[in-house]
C-alpha positions in Angstrom: 0.0 0.0 0.0 1.4 3.4 -1.0 0.1 5.0 2.2 2.3 2.6 4.2 5.3 3.4 2.1 4.7 7.1 2.6 4.3 6.7 6.3 7.5 4.6 6.5 9.4 7.4 4.8 8.5 10.0 7.4 11.5 10.5 9.8 11.2 9.7 13.5 11.3 13.4 14.4 8.0 13.8 12.6 6.3 10.8 14.2 3.2 12.9 14.8 2.8 13.4 11.0 3.1 9.7 10.5 0.3 9.1 13.0 -1.8 11.9 11.7 -1.4 10.7 8.1 -2.7 7.3 9.0 -5.5 8.8 11.0 -6.8 11.4 8.6 -6.9 9.0 5.7 -7.4 5.6 7.5 -10.1 6.8 10.0 -11.8 9.4 7.9 -15.6 9.5 8.0 -15.8 11.2 4.6 -17.4 9.2 1.8 -14.7 7.5 -0.4 -15.1 10.0 -3.2 -14.8 13.0 -1.0 -11.8 11.5 0.9 -9.8 10.4 -2.1 -10.6 13.5 -4.1 -9.4 15.6 -1.2 -6.3 13.4 -0.9 -5.4 13.7 -4.6 -6.1 17.5 -4.8 -4.0 18.1 -1.7 -1.2 15.8 -2.9 -1.0 17.9 -6.1 -1.2 21.2 -4.1 1.5 20.1 -1.8 3.9 20.3 -4.7 5.8 17.3 -3.3 6.7 14.7 -6.0 7.1 12.0 -3.4 3.7 12.6 -1.8 2.0 12.7 -5.2 3.7 9.6 -6.5 2.7 7.6 -3.4 -0.9 8.8 -3.0 -2.0 9.2 -6.6 -2.3 5.5 -7.4 -4.5 4.8 -4.4 -6.6 7.9 -5.1 -7.0 6.7 -8.7 -8.1 3.3 -7.6 -10.7 4.8 -5.2 -12.1 7.4 -7.6 -14.2 7.1 -10.8 -12.5 8.5 -13.9 -14.7 11.6 -13.6 -13.9 12.2 -9.9 -10.2 11.7 -10.6 -10.2 14.3 -13.3 -12.4 16.7 -11.2 -10.0 16.4 -8.2 -7.1 17.3 -10.5 -9.2 20.1 -11.9 -9.8 21.5 -8.4 -6.1 21.6 -7.7 -5.4 23.3 -11.0 -8.1 25.9 -10.9 -7.4 26.7 -7.3 -3.6 27.1 -8.0 -4.7 30.0 -10.2 -7.6 31.4 -8.1 -5.8 31.2 -4.8 -3.0 33.4 -6.1 -5.3 35.8 -7.9 -7.9 36.3 -5.1 -5.3 36.2 -2.3 -3.4 39.0 -4.1 -6.5 41.1 -4.6 -7.3 40.7 -0.9 -3.8 41.6 0.2 -3.5 44.7 -2.0 -4.3 47.8 0.1 -6.2 49.4 -2.8 -9.8 48.0 -2.5 -10.6 49.1 -6.0 -8.9 45.9 -7.3 -11.9 44.1 -5.9 -14.2 46.0 -8.3 -12.2 45.0 -11.4 -13.4 42.1 -13.5 -11.3 39.0 -13.0 -11.3 38.1 -16.7 -10.1 34.6 -15.9 -11.8 31.4 -17.2 -13.1 29.3 -14.4 -15.7 27.1 -16.2 -14.8 24.0 -14.3 -16.2 25.4 -11.1 -19.7 25.5 -12.8 -19.4 22.1 -14.4 -16.8 20.0 -12.5 -18.1 16.6 -13.6 -18.9 15.5 -10.0 -21.3 16.6 -7.3 -20.8 20.3 -6.6 -20.3 19.7 -2.9 -17.4 17.3 -3.6 -15.6 19.8 -5.9 -16.2 22.6 -3.4 -14.7 20.5 -0.6 -11.6 19.8 -2.7 -11.3 23.4 -3.6 -11.5 24.4 0.0 -8.8 22.0 1.0 -6.5 23.2 -1.7 -7.2 26.8 -0.7 -6.2 25.9 2.9 -2.8 24.7 1.6 -2.4 27.8 -0.6 -3.5 30.2 2.1 -6.2 32.1 0.4 -8.6 33.4 3.0 -11.1 34.8 0.5 -11.3 31.5 -1.3 -11.6 29.6 2.0 -14.5 31.8 3.0 -16.2 31.5 -0.3 -16.0 27.7 -0.5 -16.9 27.2 3.1 -20.0 29.3 2.6 -21.1 27.3 -0.4 -20.6 24.0 1.5 -22.5 25.2 4.6 -25.4 26.5 2.4 -25.5 23.0 0.8 -25.9 21.5 4.3 -22.3 20.3 4.9 -21.5 20.4 8.6 -18.4 22.1 10.1 -16.9 18.7 11.0 -16.8 17.7 7.4 -15.2 21.0 6.5 -12.6 20.6 9.3 -11.9 17.1 8.2 -10.9 18.3 4.7 -8.7 21.0 6.2 -7.0 18.4 8.5 -6.3 16.2 5.5 -4.8 19.3 3.7 -2.7 20.2 6.7 -1.3 16.8 7.2 -0.6 16.1 3.5 1.1 19.5 3.2 3.2 18.9 6.3 4.3 15.5 5.1 5.3 16.9 1.7 7.3 19.7 3.3 9.0 17.3 5.6 9.9 14.7 3.0 11.1 17.2 0.5 13.3 18.9 3.1 14.8 15.5 4.1 15.4 14.8 0.5 17.4 18.0 0.0 19.3 17.4 3.2 20.2 13.9 2.2 21.8 15.1 -1.1 
């Protein structure tokens, strides 16, 4: 199992990450599609080749072709949106918020899966990328759709752990060179 290989690669000083990785994926109460779509989107957003290589095959095995593509689409579109909207929010001139974005985001309207799943994946990627405006937007859509706070928090925990594992393993790889 790739998850076991990833856990075994985590150094002893990061034992908490190893335990958390097993917990947030192995003990998740999310439905399989939401879980593995979140895992895949976050593995991509982590920018860690090792994390993506290890988690992608299991995600692909647990997702339909449509969900697999949609999770990758969530990571891709949020890579763009998180930079754009975070920057608009951080600029001190509020007039940027009144300008038309002019960026294509069609996949958000037609993601190929249930809107709630795509929104959850987008929220998790936004957590990794640190876009408060996108986090608020996706959280509001999820809550209006009846998704509880525990589900939102579970996606954020998955994002946090996968990101931390990626940072740790990539740093260890560099230090070992």
